[in-house]
N, C-alpha and C positions, 0 to 999 in steps of 0.2 A: 505492499499498500504503500510506502514513503518514496518509494521508486515512482513509484504513479502521480504520488503527489509533487513531487519533487520537477517529472518533465511538464508537468501542468504549469507549473512554476514560470519552468522554463517558457513556454510555450506564450505565457504574459510578458515574459520578457523580451523575446523578440520581437513580437507586435512593439512594443513600444521601441526599442533601435529602429525597426522596418520603418515607422510613422512617425518617427525623429520628437516624442511625444515626451512631455513630463510627468513627473514622478502625480501629480496634481490633476494633469488630464487622463491622466488612467483609473485614477482616485473616483474622480468626476464620473467618466463611460461607465465604471461600473458601479457605482454608486457607494462605495466603503471610503474609508479616512483613509487620508494620505499616508498614515502610519501604518495602518495593514497593507495597503501596497508596498513601501519600504520593506516589510516583513517579507512581502511575497518574492519579489526581484530579489533579494539575498539569499531567497531561499530558506528562509524559517518557517518550516513548515509544520512544527509540532502545534500550532494553534489552531489548526486549518483541519476540517475532514475535508476527503478528497471530493464529497458529491458538493461542498462550497465553492473549494478551486474551479473544479467544471463549470457549476452557474458562473462564475467571475469569469471564465473563460470563453464560455459563451456569449458573455454582453459584447466581446470582443470580438467572437466566432461566430456567428449566430449560424451558421450550418453546421457547426464542428458535431463532430459523432467521436462517440470514444468507443473501443474495441477492448475486450479484454480475452487475452489471450494462455491459455494453462501453458504454464512452462513444463 
């Protein structure tokens, strides 16, 4: 689960880089405090559920689909 959470954080960070956005811009788009975005962008995943991170990512990528593959 932590690996999946980290990958979703990386997806959000990539979105920020590709669109040249500030943390406050991402926070506004997702609808959370800037401090929460700071945690996400730094990979501080312990305070988030996977569901919550996926919902944040979906606000940036409306067509996002998540697939779970058994290892």
